[in-house]
GUVO-617286 format. One record per atom (N, C-alpha, C): residue in three letters; atom name; x negated, y, z. Coordinates in nm, 3 decimals, decimal comma, padded with zeros to 5 digits, m for minus. Layout:
BEGIN
ATOM  res  atom     east    north       up
ATOM  ALA    CA        X        Y        Z
...
END
This chain:
BEGIN
ATOM  res  atom     east    north       up
ATOM  UNK     N  m00,082  m00,116   00,002
ATOM  UNK    CA  m00,009  m00,007   00,001
ATOM  UNK     C  m00,106   00,127  m00,004
ATOM  UNK     N  m00,053   00,210  m00,077
ATOM  UNK    CA  m00,129   00,345  m00,094
ATOM  UNK     C  m00,082   00,449   00,029
ATOM  UNK     N  m00,183   00,501   00,077
ATOM  UNK    CA  m00,157   00,606   00,183
ATOM  UNK     C  m00,076   00,733   00,118
ATOM  UNK     N   00,013   00,769   00,186
ATOM  UNK    CA   00,080   00,889   00,128
ATOM  UNK     C   00,014   01,016   00,177
ATOM  UNK     N   00,035   01,115   00,105
ATOM  UNK    CA  m00,018   01,248   00,134
ATOM  UNK     C   00,058   01,318   00,247
ATOM  UNK     N  m00,004   01,384   00,358
ATOM  UNK    CA   00,065   01,444   00,444
ATOM  UNK     C   00,180   01,557   00,386
ATOM  UNK     N   00,123   01,627   00,295
ATOM  UNK    CA   00,211   01,727   00,233
ATOM  UNK     C   00,323   01,673   00,176
ATOM  UNK     N   00,314   01,562   00,101
ATOM  UNK    CA   00,438   01,507   00,031
ATOM  UNK     C   00,544   01,448   00,145
ATOM  UNK     N   00,489   01,389   00,245
ATOM  UNK    CA   00,569   01,330   00,357
ATOM  UNK     C   00,634   01,452   00,433
ATOM  UNK     N   00,568   01,568   00,443
ATOM  UNK    CA   00,622   01,686   00,519
ATOM  UNK     C   00,729   01,746   00,425
ATOM  UNK     N   00,719   01,756   00,310
ATOM  UNK    CA   00,806   01,793   00,206
ATOM  UNK     C   00,939   01,713   00,216
ATOM  UNK     N   00,925   01,590   00,212
ATOM  UNK    CA   01,045   01,486   00,208
ATOM  UNK     C   01,114   01,509   00,345
ATOM  UNK     N   01,044   01,517   00,453
ATOM  UNK    CA   01,096   01,527   00,594
ATOM  UNK     C   01,178   01,661   00,596
ATOM  UNK     N   01,126   01,772   00,535
ATOM  UNK    CA   01,209   01,895   00,552
ATOM  UNK     C   01,321   01,895   00,453
ATOM  UNK     N   01,310   01,839   00,345
ATOM  UNK    CA   01,418   01,840   00,228
ATOM  UNK     C   01,539   01,787   00,281
ATOM  UNK     N   01,547   01,676   00,349
ATOM  UNK    CA   01,661   01,617   00,391
ATOM  UNK     C   01,756   01,704   00,481
ATOM  UNK     N   01,690   01,763   00,594
ATOM  UNK    CA   01,787   01,852   00,682
ATOM  UNK     C   01,843   01,975   00,588
ATOM  UNK     N   01,743   02,025   00,497
ATOM  UNK    CA   01,804   02,142   00,409
ATOM  UNK     C   01,919   02,110   00,333
ATOM  UNK     N   01,914   01,988   00,266
ATOM  UNK    CA   02,025   01,938   00,186
ATOM  UNK     C   02,146   01,930   00,262
ATOM  UNK     N   02,128   01,870   00,398
ATOM  UNK    CA   02,246   01,852   00,471
ATOM  UNK     C   02,308   01,989   00,510
ATOM  UNK     N   02,220   02,089   00,549
ATOM  UNK    CA   02,265   02,217   00,591
ATOM  UNK     C   02,331   02,280   00,466
ATOM  UNK     N   02,273   02,272   00,342
ATOM  UNK    CA   02,339   02,327   00,235
ATOM  UNK     C   02,478   02,274   00,205
ATOM  UNK     N   02,493   02,158   00,226
ATOM  UNK    CA   02,617   02,092   00,201
ATOM  UNK     C   02,726   02,145   00,315
ATOM  UNK     N   02,682   02,163   00,429
ATOM  UNK    CA   02,784   02,217   00,531
ATOM  UNK     C   02,807   02,358   00,522
ATOM  UNK     N   02,717   02,424   00,460
ATOM  UNK    CA   02,733   02,581   00,438
ATOM  UNK     C   02,829   02,633   00,331
ATOM  UNK     N   02,860   02,542   00,248
ATOM  UNK    CA   02,957   02,582   00,129
ATOM  UNK     C   03,096   02,597   00,180
ATOM  UNK     N   03,158   02,686   00,132
ATOM  UNK    CA   03,297   02,720   00,170
ATOM  UNK     C   03,391   02,610   00,104
ATOM  UNK     N   03,472   02,535   00,167
ATOM  UNK    CA   03,565   02,452   00,103
ATOM  UNK     C   03,704   02,476   00,182
ATOM  UNK     N   03,814   02,453   00,091
ATOM  UNK    CA   03,941   02,474   00,153
ATOM  UNK     C   03,971   02,373   00,271
ATOM  UNK     N   04,056   02,402   00,358
ATOM  UNK    CA   04,083   02,304   00,481
ATOM  UNK     C   04,152   02,197   00,418
ATOM  UNK     N   04,124   02,085   00,473
ATOM  UNK    CA   04,183   01,958   00,439
ATOM  UNK     C   04,306   01,921   00,502
ATOM  UNK     N   04,343   01,993   00,616
ATOM  UNK    CA   04,459   01,961   00,700
ATOM  UNK     C   04,578   02,025   00,633
ATOM  UNK     N   04,697   01,929   00,613
ATOM  UNK    CA   04,816   01,995   00,559
ATOM  UNK     C   04,893   02,065   00,674
ATOM  UNK     N   04,965   02,171   00,630
ATOM  UNK    CA   05,041   02,231   00,752
ATOM  UNK     C   05,153   02,137   00,808
ATOM  UNK     N   05,180   02,166   00,933
ATOM  UNK    CA   05,274   02,074   01,015
ATOM  UNK     C   05,401   02,103   00,963
ATOM  UNK     N   05,482   01,980   00,949
ATOM  UNK    CA   05,624   01,992   00,906
ATOM  UNK     C   05,709   02,069   01,013
ATOM  UNK     N   05,806   02,130   00,966
ATOM  UNK    CA   05,915   02,196   01,052
ATOM  UNK     C   05,992   02,102   01,116
ATOM  UNK     N   06,025   02,115   01,258
ATOM  UNK    CA   06,100   02,017   01,321
ATOM  UNK     C   06,233   02,087   01,340
ATOM  UNK     N   06,339   02,024   01,299
ATOM  UNK    CA   06,475   02,070   01,312
ATOM  UNK     C   06,526   02,059   01,474
ATOM  UNK     N   06,599   02,149   01,526
ATOM  UNK    CA   06,660   02,139   01,647
ATOM  UNK     C   06,749   02,017   01,653
ATOM  UNK     N   06,755   01,962   01,785
ATOM  UNK    CA   06,853   01,838   01,811
ATOM  UNK     C   06,992   01,893   01,801
ATOM  UNK     N   07,079   01,798   01,760
ATOM  UNK    CA   07,216   01,835   01,758
ATOM  UNK     C   07,286   01,842   01,900
ATOM  UNK     N   07,382   01,894   01,922
ATOM  UNK    CA   07,430   01,907   02,075
ATOM  UNK     C   07,451   01,781   02,140
ATOM  UNK     N   07,497   01,682   02,090
ATOM  UNK    CA   07,528   01,550   02,156
ATOM  UNK     C   07,390   01,476   02,184
ATOM  UNK     N   07,284   01,511   02,112
ATOM  UNK    CA   07,152   01,458   02,152
ATOM  UNK     C   07,079   01,514   02,261
ATOM  UNK     N   07,127   01,631   02,295
ATOM  UNK    CA   07,031   01,713   02,402
ATOM  UNK     C   07,082   01,658   02,528
ATOM  UNK     N   06,953   01,665   02,617
ATOM  UNK    CA   06,976   01,621   02,741
ATOM  UNK     C   07,042   01,713   02,845
ATOM  UNK     N   07,131   01,661   02,923
ATOM  UNK    CA   07,199   01,751   03,028
ATOM  UNK     C   07,127   01,740   03,156
ATOM  UNK     N   07,142   01,836   03,247
ATOM  UNK    CA   07,082   01,837   03,369
ATOM  UNK     C   07,137   01,706   03,447
ATOM  UNK     N   07,057   01,618   03,492
ATOM  UNK    CA   07,092   01,503   03,562
ATOM  UNK     C   07,054   01,512   03,710
ATOM  UNK     N   07,140   01,457   03,806
ATOM  UNK    CA   07,097   01,473   03,940
ATOM  UNK     C   06,967   01,371   03,955
ATOM  UNK     N   06,902   01,396   04,068
ATOM  UNK    CA   06,787   01,320   04,083
ATOM  UNK     C   06,826   01,176   04,112
ATOM  UNK     N   06,728   01,088   04,116
ATOM  UNK    CA   06,758   00,943   04,110
ATOM  UNK     C   06,813   00,901   04,247
ATOM  UNK     N   06,758   00,968   04,354
ATOM  UNK    CA   06,808   00,933   04,495
ATOM  UNK     C   06,948   00,976   04,503
ATOM  UNK     N   07,007   01,100   04,452
ATOM  UNK    CA   07,136   01,135   04,485
ATOM  UNK     C   07,213   01,049   04,405
ATOM  UNK     N   07,167   01,031   04,284
ATOM  UNK    CA   07,288   00,931   04,191
ATOM  UNK     C   07,270   00,800   04,257
ATOM  UNK     N   07,173   00,750   04,309
ATOM  UNK    CA   07,165   00,617   04,363
ATOM  UNK     C   07,266   00,620   04,495
ATOM  UNK     N   07,248   00,718   04,573
ATOM  UNK    CA   07,326   00,724   04,692
ATOM  UNK     C   07,487   00,725   04,661
ATOM  UNK     N   07,516   00,802   04,562
ATOM  UNK    CA   07,662   00,814   04,537
ATOM  UNK     C   07,708   00,685   04,465
ATOM  UNK     N   07,634   00,621   04,389
ATOM  UNK    CA   07,665   00,483   04,333
ATOM  UNK     C   07,687   00,379   04,462
ATOM  UNK     N   07,593   00,380   04,541
ATOM  UNK    CA   07,607   00,290   04,659
ATOM  UNK     C   07,738   00,323   04,738
ATOM  UNK     N   07,761   00,437   04,759
ATOM  UNK    CA   07,882   00,464   04,842
ATOM  UNK     C   08,021   00,420   04,760
ATOM  UNK     N   08,009   00,439   04,615
ATOM  UNK    CA   08,118   00,394   04,554
ATOM  UNK     C   08,127   00,239   04,544
ATOM  UNK     N   08,019   00,187   04,547
ATOM  UNK    CA   08,020   00,021   04,537
ATOM  UNK     C   08,086  m00,017   04,692
ATOM  UNK     N   08,030   00,055   04,793
ATOM  UNK    CA   08,061   00,005   04,926
ATOM  UNK     C   08,222   00,014   04,949
ATOM  UNK     N   08,269   00,125   04,877
ATOM  UNK    CA   08,437   00,144   04,894
ATOM  UNK     C   08,503   00,037   04,810
ATOM  UNK     N   08,450  m00,030   04,713
ATOM  UNK    CA   08,502  m00,134   04,636
ATOM  UNK     C   08,495  m00,272   04,696
ATOM  UNK     N   08,412  m00,297   04,803
ATOM  UNK    CA   08,406  m00,426   04,860
ATOM  UNK     C   08,543  m00,462   04,938
ATOM  UNK     N   08,567  m00,583   04,929
ATOM  UNK    CA   08,688  m00,631   05,003
ATOM  UNK     C   08,645  m00,677   05,151
ATOM  UNK     N   08,738  m00,659   05,229
ATOM  UNK    CA   08,707  m00,697   05,358
ATOM  UNK     C   08,671  m00,851   05,384
ATOM  UNK     N   08,608  m00,882   05,458
ATOM  UNK    CA   08,588  m01,024   05,481
ATOM  UNK     C   08,706  m01,105   05,515
ATOM  UNK     N   08,711  m01,237   05,477
ATOM  UNK    CA   08,822  m01,315   05,505
ATOM  UNK     C   08,818  m01,358   05,649
ATOM  UNK     N   08,936  m01,421   05,698
ATOM  UNK    CA   08,925  m01,457   05,827
ATOM  UNK     C   08,836  m01,585   05,842
ATOM  UNK     N   08,774  m01,611   05,959
ATOM  UNK    CA   08,688  m01,716   05,973
ATOM  UNK     C   08,755  m01,858   05,946
ATOM  UNK     N   08,690  m01,941   05,885
ATOM  UNK    CA   08,739  m02,074   05,858
ATOM  UNK     C   08,763  m02,162   05,963
ATOM  UNK     N   08,866  m02,252   05,953
ATOM  UNK    CA   08,886  m02,336   06,078
ATOM  UNK     C   08,771  m02,447   06,090
ATOM  UNK     N   08,736  m02,484   06,207
ATOM  UNK    CA   08,625  m02,568   06,221
ATOM  UNK     C   08,677  m02,703   06,151
ATOM  UNK     N   08,546  m02,785   06,116
ATOM  UNK    CA   08,579  m02,903   06,059
ATOM  UNK     C   08,655  m02,996   06,147
ATOM  UNK     N   08,737  m03,091   06,102
ATOM  UNK    CA   08,800  m03,197   06,193
ATOM  UNK     C   08,695  m03,305   06,236
ATOM  UNK     N   08,733  m03,365   06,346
ATOM  UNK    CA   08,638  m03,464   06,388
ATOM  UNK     C   08,650  m03,593   06,290
ATOM  UNK     N   08,534  m03,661   06,266
ATOM  UNK    CA   08,530  m03,766   06,175
ATOM  UNK     C   08,635  m03,878   06,221
ATOM  UNK     N   08,689  m03,941   06,112
ATOM  UNK    CA   08,784  m04,034   06,151
ATOM  UNK     C   08,714  m04,187   06,146
ATOM  UNK     N   08,758  m04,258   06,244
ATOM  UNK    CA   08,691  m04,395   06,229
ATOM  UNK     C   08,764  m04,480   06,157
ATOM  UNK     N   08,693  m04,560   06,069
ATOM  UNK    CA   08,753  m04,652   05,978
ATOM  UNK     C   08,716  m04,798   06,024
END
C-alpha cells in the first residue's frame, strides 16, 4: 500500500464537513403539511358536567338500598329424623 500525502488526507478530511454544511445551508421549502381543521363536536356528542364518582356512587347505593326487599321470616327448624 502506498503512503498517502498528508495534504491529500487533510483535504479529504475537510471536504466532507464542508459538503455537509453546504447541504444544510440551502433554503428549502418546509416539508410539513399544514394541520387539518377540526370541526366542532355536535351538541349531542359534547360532555355535560358530571358529578364526581363518589357522589354518583353514593346516590346509586342509596337507590339500591331502597329497592331491597325486607328479609323473610326465619325458616322453621328441621324436623327430627324419623326412624324406619
